[in-house]
C-alpha positions as CSV (number, residue, x, y, z in Angstrom):
1,M,-54.5,-7.7,28.9
2,M,-51.6,-9.9,27.7
3,R,-52.4,-9.1,23.8
4,T,-52.5,-5.6,24.8
5,L,-49.1,-5.4,26.4
6,T,-47.7,-7.6,23.3
7,N,-49.1,-5.1,20.8
8,L,-47.6,-2.2,22.9
9,L,-44.2,-4.0,22.8
10,A,-44.4,-4.5,19.2
11,L,-45.1,-0.8,18.4
12,L,-42.1,0.2,20.8
13,L,-39.8,-1.9,18.9
14,I,-41.1,-0.8,15.4
15,S,-40.6,2.5,16.8
16,T,-36.9,1.8,18.0
17,L,-36.3,0.6,14.6
18,L,-37.4,3.5,12.5
19,V,-35.4,5.8,15.0
20,H,-32.3,3.8,14.3
21,C,-32.8,3.6,10.6
22,K,-33.0,7.5,10.3
23,G,-30.2,7.8,12.5
24,K,-27.7,6.8,9.8
25,K,-28.5,8.5,6.2
26,T,-27.9,6.6,3.2
27,K,-28.1,9.6,0.7
28,L,-26.1,12.7,1.6
29,E,-27.8,15.8,0.1
30,T,-27.2,19.4,-0.1
31,G,-27.5,20.8,3.6
32,D,-27.5,17.5,5.5
33,A,-23.7,17.7,6.4
34,K,-23.2,20.8,8.4
35,T,-19.7,20.0,9.5
36,V,-16.8,18.3,8.2
37,A,-17.3,15.7,10.9
38,D,-20.8,15.1,9.5
39,F,-19.3,14.4,6.0
40,I,-16.6,12.0,7.5
41,D,-19.3,10.2,9.5
42,F,-21.4,9.4,6.3
43,F,-18.6,7.0,5.4
44,S,-18.2,3.5,6.8
45,P,-14.9,2.3,8.4
46,A,-12.9,0.2,6.0
47,T,-10.3,-2.4,7.0
48,L,-6.7,-2.3,5.9
49,P,-5.3,-3.1,3.4
50,F,-7.9,-1.7,1.4
51,Q,-8.1,-1.7,-2.7
52,V,-10.3,0.1,-5.5
53,T,-10.5,-2.3,-8.0
54,D,-12.0,-2.2,-11.5
55,S,-14.9,-4.3,-10.6
56,M,-15.7,-2.0,-7.7
57,L,-15.3,1.1,-9.9
58,N,-17.9,-0.5,-12.6
59,K,-20.4,-1.9,-10.1
60,K,-23.7,-0.2,-10.7
61,E,-24.7,2.0,-7.7
62,T,-28.0,3.1,-6.6
63,D,-28.6,6.9,-5.8
64,S,-29.8,6.0,-2.5
65,A,-26.2,5.4,-1.4
66,S,-24.8,8.5,-3.0
67,I,-23.4,12.0,-2.1
68,D,-24.8,14.8,-4.2
69,Y,-22.2,16.8,-5.9
70,P,-22.9,20.3,-4.0
71,A,-22.8,18.3,-0.7
72,F,-19.4,16.7,-1.7
73,T,-17.9,20.2,-3.0
74,Q,-18.9,21.6,0.5
75,F,-15.9,19.9,2.1
76,V,-13.6,18.9,-1.1
77,P,-12.9,21.8,-3.6
78,D,-14.4,21.4,-7.0
79,S,-11.4,22.3,-8.7
80,F,-10.2,19.0,-7.5
81,L,-12.7,16.9,-9.5
82,S,-12.4,19.1,-12.5
83,K,-8.9,17.6,-13.2
84,Q,-10.6,14.6,-14.4
85,F,-14.3,15.7,-15.1
86,G,-14.0,19.3,-16.3
87,K,-17.4,20.9,-16.1
88,L,-19.1,17.5,-15.3
89,K,-20.7,17.3,-12.1
90,P,-20.3,13.3,-11.4
91,M,-22.5,11.6,-8.6
92,M,-20.2,10.6,-5.6
93,Y,-20.4,7.2,-4.1
94,P,-18.8,6.4,-0.7
95,L,-16.5,3.3,-0.4
96,G,-15.0,3.3,3.0
97,K,-12.9,5.3,5.6
98,V,-9.4,4.8,7.5
99,S,-8.9,6.9,10.7
100,V,-5.1,6.8,12.0
101,K,-5.3,7.7,15.9
102,N,-4.6,11.4,16.7
103,A,-3.8,12.0,12.9
104,E,-5.3,12.0,9.5
105,T,-8.4,10.3,8.1
106,Y,-8.6,9.0,4.6
107,L,-11.6,8.6,2.5
108,F,-12.2,6.4,-0.3
109,V,-14.7,7.5,-2.9
110,K,-15.7,7.1,-6.3
111,A,-17.1,9.5,-8.9
112,V,-19.5,8.6,-11.8
113,A,-20.3,10.4,-14.8
114,P,-22.0,9.1,-18.1
115,A,-18.7,8.4,-19.6
116,K,-16.0,8.1,-17.1
117,K,-15.7,6.8,-13.4
118,V,-12.8,7.8,-11.2
119,G,-11.7,6.1,-7.8
120,Y,-10.3,8.8,-5.2
121,I,-8.5,8.6,-1.9
122,L,-8.9,12.0,0.1
123,A,-7.1,12.9,3.1
124,F,-8.2,15.0,6.0
125,D,-5.9,16.2,8.8
126,K,-6.5,15.7,12.6
127,E,-8.3,19.1,12.6
128,Q,-10.7,17.6,10.0
129,R,-9.3,20.1,7.1
130,F,-9.2,18.6,3.5
131,V,-5.4,18.1,2.9
132,A,-5.1,16.3,-0.3
133,G,-6.5,13.8,-2.9
134,L,-5.4,11.6,-5.4
135,A,-7.2,9.7,-8.5
136,L,-6.1,6.0,-7.9
137,I,-8.1,4.7,-10.9
138,S,-10.1,5.5,-13.6
139,S,-12.5,3.8,-16.1
140,N,-13.3,5.2,-19.7
141,K,-12.6,4.0,-23.4
142,N,-8.9,4.8,-23.1
143,S,-8.2,3.3,-19.7
144,M,-5.8,0.5,-19.3
145,P,-7.4,-3.2,-19.1
146,Y,-6.4,-3.8,-15.4
147,Q,-6.0,-1.2,-12.5
148,K,-5.8,-1.4,-8.9
149,G,-5.2,1.2,-6.3
150,G,-5.4,1.3,-2.4
151,M,-3.5,1.5,1.1
152,D,-1.9,-1.3,2.9
153,K,-1.4,-1.5,6.7
154,K,1.4,1.0,6.9
155,Y,-0.8,3.6,5.1
156,T,1.2,3.7,2.1
157,V,-0.9,4.4,-1.0
158,S,-0.2,2.6,-4.4
159,Q,-1.3,2.1,-7.7
160,T,-0.7,-0.6,-10.1
161,F,-1.4,-0.5,-14.0
162,E,-1.2,-3.7,-16.4
163,Q,-1.3,-3.6,-20.1
164,V,-0.9,-6.5,-22.5
165,G,1.3,-5.8,-25.4
166,D,1.2,-7.0,-29.1
167,D,3.5,-9.7,-28.2
168,E,1.0,-10.7,-25.3
169,S,3.6,-9.7,-22.6
170,V,2.1,-8.0,-19.6
171,N,3.6,-4.6,-18.8
172,E,3.1,-3.5,-15.1
173,L,3.7,-0.2,-13.8
174,R,3.4,0.6,-10.1
175,N,3.5,3.9,-8.4
176,V,3.8,4.3,-4.6
177,Y,2.9,7.4,-2.6
178,I,3.0,9.0,0.9
179,L,0.9,11.7,2.3
180,N,2.8,15.0,2.3
181,G,0.6,17.0,4.4
182,E,3.0,20.2,4.2
183,A,2.9,20.2,0.5
184,H,-0.7,19.2,0.3
185,E,-0.4,16.3,-1.9
186,F,0.4,12.5,-2.0
187,S,4.0,12.5,-2.8
188,K,5.2,9.9,-5.3
189,I,8.1,8.1,-3.9
190,V,8.6,5.1,-6.4
191,T,7.9,4.2,-10.0
192,D,8.4,0.7,-10.7
193,E,8.0,-0.5,-14.4
194,G,8.8,-4.1,-15.6
195,I,7.5,-7.1,-17.2
196,A,5.0,-9.0,-15.0
197,N,4.8,-12.2,-17.0
198,Q,8.3,-13.1,-17.7
199,V,10.6,-14.5,-14.9
200,Q,13.9,-13.0,-15.1
201,D,17.1,-13.7,-13.2
202,V,17.5,-11.8,-10.0
203,I,20.7,-9.7,-10.1
204,N,22.5,-9.6,-6.7
205,P,24.2,-6.1,-6.9
206,L,26.4,-6.9,-3.9
207,D,27.6,-10.3,-5.2
208,T,31.3,-9.5,-5.6
209,F,31.7,-7.1,-2.5
210,P,34.0,-8.4,0.1
211,H,32.3,-10.6,2.9
212,T,34.7,-11.1,5.6
213,G,32.7,-9.5,8.5
214,K,30.9,-11.9,11.3
215,F,27.6,-11.4,9.7
216,S,28.6,-11.4,5.9
217,G,27.5,-13.9,3.7
218,D,24.4,-15.0,1.7
219,Y,21.3,-16.1,3.6
220,I,18.8,-18.1,1.2
221,K,15.4,-19.8,1.0
222,D,15.7,-20.2,-2.8
223,K,17.3,-18.5,-5.7
224,R,14.5,-15.9,-5.7
225,N,14.1,-15.3,-2.1
226,F,17.4,-14.4,-0.3
227,V,19.2,-12.0,1.9
228,S,22.8,-10.8,0.8
229,V,25.0,-9.2,3.5
230,R,28.6,-7.8,2.8
231,D,31.2,-5.7,4.7
232,G,30.2,-2.3,5.6
233,K,32.6,0.8,5.5
234,N,33.4,0.3,9.0
235,A,32.9,-2.5,12.0
236,S,29.6,-0.6,12.9
237,T,27.8,-1.0,9.2
238,L,26.9,-3.5,7.0
239,L,25.5,-3.7,3.5
240,F,22.7,-5.8,2.4
241,F,20.4,-6.8,-0.5
242,I,17.0,-8.3,0.1
243,H,14.9,-9.9,-2.5
244,F,11.9,-11.9,-2.0
245,E,8.8,-13.2,-3.8
246,K,5.6,-14.6,-2.3
247,N,2.2,-16.0,-3.4
248,G,3.6,-17.3,-6.8
249,G,5.3,-13.9,-7.5
250,E,2.2,-11.8,-7.1
251,C,3.9,-10.0,-4.1
252,T,7.5,-9.2,-4.4
253,G,10.0,-7.0,-2.3
254,E,13.4,-5.8,-2.7
255,L,15.6,-3.3,-0.7
256,K,19.3,-2.6,-1.0
257,G,21.1,-0.3,1.9
258,E,23.3,0.1,4.7
259,A,22.4,-0.9,8.1
260,S,23.9,0.2,11.5
261,I,25.0,-2.7,13.8
262,S,23.1,-2.2,17.2
263,G,24.1,-4.6,19.8
264,A,25.5,-8.1,19.5
265,K,23.2,-9.6,17.0
266,T,21.0,-6.8,15.3
267,A,21.5,-4.4,12.4
268,V,19.0,-1.8,11.5
269,Y,18.3,0.2,8.5
270,R,16.6,3.5,8.2
271,A,15.7,5.0,5.0
272,N,16.5,8.7,4.3
273,G,13.3,10.5,3.2
274,N,11.2,7.4,3.9
275,P,9.6,6.0,6.8
276,C,11.0,2.7,6.3
277,V,12.7,0.9,9.2
278,L,13.9,-2.6,9.0
279,E,15.8,-5.1,11.3
280,L,18.1,-7.7,10.7
281,N,18.5,-10.1,13.6
282,F,21.3,-12.5,13.2
283,S,21.5,-15.8,15.4
284,G,23.9,-18.6,14.5
285,N,23.7,-19.3,10.9
286,R,20.3,-17.4,10.5
287,V,19.0,-14.1,9.9
288,S,15.5,-12.8,10.6
289,L,13.7,-9.9,9.2
290,K,11.4,-7.6,11.1
291,E,9.9,-4.6,9.4
292,A,9.5,-1.9,12.2
293,E,8.2,0.6,10.3
294,A,6.7,1.3,7.1
295,C,8.6,-0.1,4.1
296,G,5.7,-0.4,1.7
297,S,7.6,1.6,-1.2
298,Y,9.9,-1.4,-1.4
299,R,7.3,-4.2,-1.6
300,G,3.9,-5.4,-2.5
301,I,0.9,-3.9,-0.4
302,K,0.0,-7.5,0.6
303,C,3.4,-8.8,2.1
304,F,6.2,-7.6,4.2
305,F,9.9,-7.9,4.9
306,E,9.7,-10.8,7.4
307,G,10.7,-14.5,7.8
308,S,14.2,-16.3,8.6
309,Y,16.9,-17.3,6.1
310,S,19.7,-19.8,6.3
311,K,23.1,-18.8,5.6
312,K,24.7,-20.5,2.5
313,A,27.8,-22.6,3.0
314,E,30.7,-21.2,1.2
315,A,32.8,-23.5,-0.9
316,P,36.5,-23.9,0.3
317,P,38.9,-22.0,-1.8
318,A,40.3,-23.9,-4.5
319,R,43.8,-25.4,-3.9
320,K,46.7,-24.6,-6.0
321,K,48.3,-27.5,-7.8
322,K,52.0,-28.0,-6.8
323,K,54.3,-28.1,-10.0
324,N,56.4,-31.1,-10.3
325,P,59.8,-30.5,-9.9
326,A,62.0,-30.3,-13.3
327,H,63.9,-33.5,-14.1
């Protein structure tokens, strides 16, 4: 009797496992997804920040975790893929999804053809309609040696490309995008090009500006991490310039602008045509930064405008030497 009961429980457990395994498809074929919701559900949730890297793109995948081309183009126009693949029909592999509450959903996917691989981000609106897509990185015989692309915690999308020059210098190009649903595209808001492996002096564009206001002055951690505050156009505003470098220079940020003084100890910066909102909170001889809204277009994707800076003491004005009276 006990053995029979044990066998029955084992069969029930196996049946439950089989049903569970069948509930989540590992391959999406033509006709499997009846709605956009089915298509989106095939992607596993991802945690921000999320990056698509060279190693991820070149990782060998099995067809058992793929999306057939007809199943993919049922919900994403084939004209979108043709920009990179022409008439080729690549195999698609889901990388992850990010859902914004009561708003859009982003899907990360890679497309693989015999001679080319591309990592994409796709955006669907809250009604689950395809809005826009962007090729983040690609791999072929002409691609740059190092690339990455992804999304930070503020839903800002970026691409980074590095290329070694003949003199072994590393040139870095970084593009930053935000979703523009009305234009059905990811709009580029910043292009930053520089030399990644050369340390250059930080130029403070406000250095010579007047600094007589109660908040004005230079607040520093060191010569590459500082907040410079200068007088604004009136008593209700101030000018500022921020530069920081973290993780050995792997993550940097820089922002110059005009902030409105709010209350007794706070100034708030709001960017035009950009979601960035930054607070500067003054207390004694210190200023603390708080990134209230996404400022990802002015910094790396793994760091934020934050932290506290101490005000640098100003040197007293030089005394004029008195001239000796003539004898």
